[in-house]
C-alpha positions in Angstrom: 66.0 48.5 -60.0 64.7 48.3 -56.5 61.8 46.1 -57.8 64.1 43.6 -59.4 66.0 43.3 -56.1 62.8 42.7 -54.2 61.7 40.0 -56.7 65.0 38.2 -56.6 64.9 38.2 -52.8 61.7 36.2 -52.9 63.3 33.5 -55.1 66.1 32.8 -52.7 65.9 29.3 -51.3 66.3 29.3 -47.5 67.6 26.0 -46.1 66.4 25.4 -42.6 68.6 23.6 -40.2 67.3 20.1 -39.5 65.5 20.1 -36.2 65.9 17.0 -34.0 67.8 13.9 -34.8 67.9 11.9 -38.0 65.7 8.7 -37.8 68.7 6.6 -38.8 70.8 8.2 -36.0 68.1 7.4 -33.5 68.0 3.7 -34.6 71.8 3.6 -34.4 71.9 5.1 -30.9 69.2 2.6 -29.7 71.1 -0.4 -31.2 74.5 0.7 -29.8 72.9 1.4 -26.4 71.3 -2.1 -26.3 74.7 -3.7 -27.2 76.5 -1.7 -24.6 74.0 -2.7 -21.9 74.2 -6.3 -23.0 77.9 -6.5 -22.8 78.2 -4.6 -19.5 75.5 -6.8 -18.0 77.2 -10.0 -19.1 80.5 -8.8 -17.7 78.8 -7.9 -14.4 77.1 -11.4 -14.2 80.5 -13.0 -15.0 82.2 -11.2 -12.2 79.3 -12.0 -9.8 79.5 -15.7 -10.8 83.3 -15.8 -10.3 82.8 -14.6 -6.7 79.8 -16.7 -5.7 79.9 -20.0 -7.6 82.5 -22.5 -6.2 85.0 -24.0 -8.6 84.2 -27.2 -10.3 85.4 -30.4 -8.6 87.8 -32.4 -10.7 86.9 -36.0 -11.6 89.0 -38.5 -9.7 91.6 -40.3 -11.8 90.8 -43.9 -12.3 93.2 -46.5 -11.0 93.6 -47.9 -14.5 94.7 -44.5 -15.9 97.0 -44.0 -12.9 98.6 -47.4 -13.5 99.1 -46.6 -17.2 100.7 -43.2 -16.5 103.1 -44.8 -14.0 104.1 -47.5 -16.6 104.8 -44.7 -19.2 107.1 -43.0 -16.7 108.9 -46.3 -16.0 107.8 -46.5 -12.4 106.3 -49.9 -11.4 102.8 -49.7 -10.1 102.3 -50.6 -6.5 101.4 -54.3 -5.9 103.4 -55.6 -8.9 
């Protein structure tokens, strides 16, 4: 009986715990870290640009458009 027990002990499959990270997990971590760095970098550049770049100058309104707007409002344009 002791022999049968010894033989059956040799047939037991031993599952070893996986050592290290799964290759798919490594790829996922690399992709996620690149995306995180990309978005954080863009946000930092956006904040830097908001502080350093002066606001855009607005185009001057042409006299023709100004006259048209005043006529729409019912106010006579100057010089008429």
